[in-house]
C-alpha positions as CSV (number, residue, x, y, z in Angstrom):
1,X,-16.9,0.2,10.1
2,X,-20.0,2.3,10.1
3,X,-21.5,3.7,6.9
4,X,-20.6,7.2,5.7
5,X,-23.5,9.6,6.1
6,X,-23.5,12.6,3.9
7,X,-23.8,15.8,5.9
8,X,-24.0,18.6,3.4
9,X,-26.3,19.1,0.4
10,X,-23.3,18.7,-1.9
11,X,-22.3,15.4,-0.3
12,X,-25.9,14.1,-0.6
13,X,-26.0,15.1,-4.3
14,X,-22.7,13.4,-4.9
15,X,-24.0,10.2,-3.3
16,X,-27.0,10.5,-5.7
17,X,-24.7,10.8,-8.6
18,X,-22.7,7.8,-7.6
19,X,-25.9,5.7,-7.1
20,X,-27.1,6.7,-10.5
21,X,-23.7,6.0,-12.1
22,X,-23.7,2.5,-10.6
23,X,-27.3,1.9,-11.6
24,X,-26.7,2.9,-15.2
25,X,-23.5,1.0,-15.6
26,X,-25.4,-2.0,-16.9
27,X,-22.4,-4.1,-17.9
28,X,-20.4,-3.3,-14.7
29,X,-17.2,-2.2,-16.5
30,X,-16.9,1.1,-14.4
31,X,-17.8,3.3,-17.4
32,X,-21.0,4.7,-18.9
33,X,-21.3,4.3,-22.6
34,X,-23.7,6.4,-24.7
35,X,-25.9,3.3,-25.0
36,X,-26.0,2.9,-21.2
37,X,-26.9,6.5,-20.7
38,X,-29.7,6.2,-23.3
39,X,-31.0,3.2,-21.5
40,X,-30.8,5.0,-18.1
41,X,-32.7,8.0,-19.5
42,X,-35.3,5.7,-21.1
43,X,-35.8,3.9,-17.7
44,X,-36.9,7.3,-16.2
45,X,-39.6,8.2,-18.7
46,X,-42.9,8.8,-17.1
47,X,-41.4,8.8,-13.6
48,X,-41.0,11.8,-11.3
49,X,-37.2,11.6,-11.9
50,X,-37.7,11.9,-15.7
51,X,-34.9,14.0,-17.2
52,X,-34.9,16.4,-20.1
53,X,-31.3,15.9,-21.4
54,X,-30.1,13.5,-24.0
55,X,-27.3,10.9,-24.0
56,X,-25.4,13.0,-26.5
57,X,-25.6,16.1,-24.2
58,X,-24.3,14.0,-21.3
59,X,-21.5,12.5,-23.3
60,X,-20.5,16.0,-24.6
61,X,-20.3,17.4,-21.1
62,X,-18.8,14.6,-19.1
63,X,-16.6,12.7,-21.5
64,X,-13.7,15.1,-21.3
65,X,-11.1,12.8,-22.8
66,X,-13.4,12.0,-25.7
67,X,-12.9,8.2,-25.5
68,X,-16.6,7.5,-26.0
69,X,-17.3,6.5,-22.3
70,X,-17.6,8.3,-19.0
71,X,-15.5,7.2,-16.1
72,X,-16.5,7.8,-12.5
73,X,-13.8,10.4,-12.1
74,X,-15.2,12.2,-15.2
75,X,-18.7,12.1,-13.8
76,X,-17.5,13.5,-10.5
77,X,-15.5,16.3,-12.1
78,X,-18.4,17.1,-14.4
79,X,-20.7,17.3,-11.4
80,X,-18.4,19.8,-9.8
81,X,-18.4,22.0,-12.9
82,X,-22.1,21.6,-13.5
83,X,-22.8,25.0,-12.2
84,X,-21.6,26.2,-15.6
85,X,-24.8,24.9,-17.2
86,X,-24.2,21.3,-18.1
87,X,-26.6,18.4,-17.4
88,X,-26.2,16.6,-14.1
89,X,-26.9,12.9,-14.0
90,X,-28.9,13.1,-10.8
91,X,-31.0,16.1,-11.8
92,X,-34.6,15.7,-12.9
93,X,-36.5,17.9,-15.3
94,X,-38.5,19.4,-12.5
95,X,-35.4,20.7,-10.7
96,X,-33.7,22.3,-13.8
């Protein structure tokens, strides 16, 4: 089976979101907690990918069922509605 290669800009951005989700899911439970998001954001400080959103903003936008964690499906759905002005997990401060 050959690897899937994203062809459109949206597909490439979704792959970036999935990579970041996996990288920030420090305990590997398949969810992002506010603590994991804070750690992920902190890991980007001083780097070109540095972001200007907070963990609280990310939780407010993506945690639609308000259970205190973000599932992959919530992250994907949030990404799709991000054009409404919410933070995107793969967006840097320079592209906002």
